[in-house]
Residue, then its C-alpha position, 0 to 999 in steps of 0.5 A: m500500500k502507498t499513501a498519497n497526499l493531495r491538495v484539494r481546491g474548491m471545498s467550501c464546507a465539510s459536505c464537500a469533503n464527504t463528497i470527495e471521500q465517497a468518490v475516492r473510496a469507490v475507486p478500485g484499490v483505495a483502502e482509505c481516504n480522509v479529506n480534511f476540510g480544515i487544511d484542504r488536503a486529502t490523504v489516500r492509502y491505495d494499492p499501486q497495482q490497481t490505481d495511481v495518483a493521476t486516477l485519484e486526481r481525475t476522480i476528484a476533478d470529476t466531483g467538481y474540485r481541483a486536486e494536485a499531489i503534494e511532494p514530500d518535501t519541507q516546502t509544502t507549507d510555503a506553497e500553501k501559504d502563498a495560495r492562502e495569501a492569494e485567496q486572502r487578497d481576492l476575498t479582500r477585494k470582493v469584501i471591499v467592493g461588496g461592502i461599498l455597494s451593499a452600504i449604498l443599497v442598505v441606505g437606499s432601502l431604509p424607507a422600505m425596511w424601517g419606514w424611515h423617510l429621511p429628507f437628506l436621502p435622494g429619491w433615486l436611491h430608492d429606485p428598484w432599477l438602481q438597486f438591481v444595477l448595484t446588486t448585480p456585480v455583487m451577485a455576479w462577481c463577489g458571489r460567483s463562487f457560491f453559484v458556480g459551486a452550487a451548479k457543480a454540486f447539482r450536476r453531481h446530485a449533491a448539495d453543500m454550503n454553496t447550495l444553501v447560499a446560492l438558493g437563499t440569495g438567488t431566491a431573494y435576487v430573482y424575486s426582486i427582479f420579478v417585482t421590479l419587472f412586474p410590480d402590478v402582478l403583486r398589486d393585483r393580488g393585494l401584495v406589496p411589491q417589495v424588493y430584497y436586493e439589499t438582502a442578497a448583497v449584504v448576505i453575500t458580503l457578510i459571508l465573504l467577510g466571514r470567509l476572509l476572517e476564517n481564512r486568516a484564522r485557519g492560516q494561523t493553525s499552520e503556524a507550528i509547521r511554518q516555524l518548524m520549517g523556519l528552523q532549517a539552515k539555508t546553507a552548509r559549509v563543507i570540505r570539497h577538494g580540500k577547500e571549505v565551500d558554502i553550498p545550499i543544504e539541498e546539495v549536501n551529500i551523505g558522507d560530506i564533512v561539514l564544518v560548524r562554527p559557534g552560533e551557527k545552525i547545524p544544516v543536516d544530521g550527522e556524526v561528529t568526527e572532530g572537535t567538541s561543543t555544546v548544542d541547543e537542541s530545544m527546538v527539536t527535542g523540547e529539552s532546554v539544556p544544551v547537550q555536550k557533543q564530541a567525536g562519535d556523537e550524533v547531531i541533528g539538523a536545525t539545532v544550534n551550535k553554542t560554544g565550540s567549532f566541530q566537524f561532522r559527517a553528514s548521515r541524513v539529508g533532505k527528507d531523511t533528516v529528523l526535522a524533515q521526518i518531524i514535519q512530515l509526521v505532523q503534516d500526516a497527523q494534521g491530515s488524519k481524522a479523529p474518531i470523534q469527527k465521525l459523528a460530525d461527518r455523519i451529521t454533515g452527510w444529511f445536513v444540507p438536504a435537511v436544511i433545504a427541506i426545512a426551508i421549503a417546509t417553512f415557506v409552505i407553512w407560513f404562506d399557507v397559514t398567513g398568506n403573506l408571501t413576504m413573510a414566507l420568503i424571509t423565513m425561507v431565505g433566513v433558514l437557508i442562510i443561517a445554516c452552517p455546515c462549515a462550523l461542523g466541518l472545522a470543529t475537529p480538524t482545526s483543534i487537531m492541527v493546533g494540538t499536533g503542531l504544539g506537540a511538535q514544538r515541544g518535542i512530542l510527535i503525535k502520529g495521528a489524530d486518533s492517537l491524540e484523542l486516545a491519550h486523554q483516555i489513558q488510565a495506566i502508564v507502564l514505564d520500561k525501566t532501562g532507558t526510560i526511567t533510568q538513564g540507560k547507560p549502566t556502569v559497573t560500580d562494584y566487582a567481587t570474585v570468589g577468590g578475593t583479589a587473586g585472579e581478579m584481572e584474569l576473570l575480568r579479561l574472560a568476562a570482557a572477551v565474552e561480553r564483547n560479542s553482546e550488544h546488551p547495555l550491561a555487556e557494554a558496561i562490563v567491557e568499558y569497565a575492563k578497559s578502565q581497569g587496564i585490560e588490554t586488547p586484543l581480548p581472547e577469542v570466543r567460540d560458540f557464543e550464545a546470547v540467551a534472551g533475558m538471561g545472559v551470554r555464554g561462550e568458550v574461551g580457551n577450553r573453559l565455558v564462561r557464563i555471565g548473566t542473572r543469578r536465576w539463570l546460573e542457579d537454574s543451571g545448578i550453580n551455587t551463588q551463595a559464595l558471593s552473598q554481598a551481592q544482595n546488598w548491591e541489589a538492595a541498593a538498586k544495582t543490577t548484578a551480573w554473575l560470572a561462572i567458569e565451567d560449573r562454579v560461580a567466579g565473580v559478580f558485577g554490581i551495575a548501576d543505572a541511575l534515574k534520569p534527573h526528572s523521572a521522580e518528578a514526572v511520576r508524581a505529575l502522572q499520579k497527580m493526574g489520576l493515572e496508575v504508574v507501573m514499572l516493567t523490567g527484566d531486572n530481579r525483584q530487589t533491584a526493580d523494587a529499589i528503583a521503583r521506590e526511588a521513582g515513587i512507583s508502587r506497582v512493579f512487574a519484575e523479572v519479565r522476559p522480553q516476550g512476556k512484556a506484552d502479557r503484562i500489558k494484557t494483564l492490565q487491560r483485563e483489569g479494565k484499564i486503558v493502557a499506555m506503554v512507554g519504552d524505547g520503541i525497539n526492544d519493547a516493540p511487542a508491548l508497545a503494539q499490545a498497549d492501547l497507546g505506545i509512547a516511545i522515548g527516543t531521538g526521533t529516528d525512523v525506528a522510534i517513530a514507526a514503533s509508537d503512536i507518540t514519540l518523545i524526542s527528548g528523554d525527559l519523562n515529563g513529556i508524557a504528562t505534557a502529551i496527556q495534558l495536551s490531549r485533554a486540552t485538545m479534546k476539551n477544545i474539540r467538544q467546545n467547538l462541536f457544542f458551538a456548531y451544534i447549538y448554533n444550528v439547533v437554535g439558529i434554524p428554528i429562530a430563522a424559521g420564525v418560531l418566535y414570531p407567534i410569541l414576540g412578533w419577531l422575524l430574523d432578518p436574512a442579513i442578520a442570519g448571514a452575519a451569524m452564519a459567517f461568524s459561526s465558523v470564525s468563532v470555531v476557528t478562533n476557539a481552536l486557536r486558544l489552544r496555542n496558550f497551552r503550557g502543560v506541566g513539567r520541563a517538556a512544556 
């Protein structure tokens, strides 16, 4: 399956999005289609053996809209910004022209509207033919998009917001022309020949004004993406043919040696080869403290070099850089749909036809009851104009756009809208110990042998020889300890090396079988470990023990400590304060696990769990009726991350970490978990507010426009006021979504 992102032009409301979705989903080979009215984008998953992007574009064009594929680069939003600014200029011109003409029409209609006969108003302003001349440009030029859109919808047997506006204003305009041409027809029937040119012009102008304000506000929802793109350096200083040259970052190749001076942005991702410095990675990771860099360390493009100069070898360029992946991930998330939006989509599907039916019924009822054509016409037009499917369509995507953008700015990468929605429902957080709660860089702090000091170095040499073949962090700690104690290379050759998952390693050195692993593993193999009882004190002090056995006898033991991350205890307290159960999951022995848990403030611990058993512990919590989030490194904990309702990866934003999780915290700070959950809660609260505004507006507004208050108060809603209300309903929803930008969250990651 492939995924295509297409920019869609010409949508006016959520009904348009639904129409496109239905058409594209009917294409053979399409597995999924989400059309986001908030950002004018369609995301399609399809089988390339059955269809292609060109077919998708043609399908959308056949429904009356324009579509073009979006290339996966970091300049997408620039094009979107240019298109939005062009639309903004066009709307501004139309609002100005429509506003001037509408103002003249309203002044000229005051005598008929309110019975005001002002002596300073010239009589010719009241002339219906003048009003016809002034209204026609508003209808033909300012409001052209409404009528064109309605005609396209009619041809495909659909209805959308354009249909409502075109029917409402078109009815008022055509009726006014009829009255202008044949006033005596109405007089002969005892009706007052009243025109409604100003209603049609004012409604169109107000709706365009609302669209102008909405367009401006929607542009602000993409601010996070633009800020991320703005982080990218424009040029890089590389060594070519022995000389330093400045080139555009697009020309940097993998393997190039790049030079970075103090205060400069790092242009692409790579590995330091020479020099030392500190780097401010806050714009990508959300971590405010500069990070020390030296040879062998990775650097991330768009971060800022602080103090020293260094050289690095480019390892990822273009769309493969961490920043480019972050931008792409945020764009994908903003193009996805949250489950809560399904309700709005279902309602929108029948909303416009229902409104048209209500409008027709309103006209028939009032004309039948009162015989008053004017009242019947005003109420019908009011119902058509006040109904607003736009607000329903914008309620969810605008909040999702702001929420995912905020997350990215804080180093929290949210894969999709469904992940953002699910996060606020989490009841239990399962934290992997190594690399999540702790720093993940264990070091040997204690070393003891059965024979005391005699033979310590030889045993250490044997242990290092075997552990050198393992990639486990504890193995690396033992090898590094051996080096620090003066054990020289080359180390002895190891034969028949084997790593036993969750237990340890073994191999033959010379003619001796060397095993290093857990106490339980050695005891299960029949080896007595009582000779090294001091290890119990190490385990009680939250140290992991690695036991060394030669042949069938215990020979030594290593005490290895992996300290808590500086803010782990603070993050655990924050999660517990939010009402969440925090559980620690580890393969370490019970004593070590309990000690780390006490230090972190965690009361429930799953210890001595093998990798394949971690997913079972997640199932245990789920059987208790809890919605569970698993927090791990995104690689070793993949089964548990997949089993959990929500997977959260602690990582550096690499491909694997992003792919293995629903949410990725680029920084290793656990406060990011609390911030992500609070961001989810704030976003969902904002979405519910938007949906409430949209629903209550239509539920209350449509009956008022239909005249339910007339029998009680003798009051009818003027269609112009209905137009203003409709225009500003969408603006209010988008403005409320923008309030999310004030979110601060908790902890250092916020």
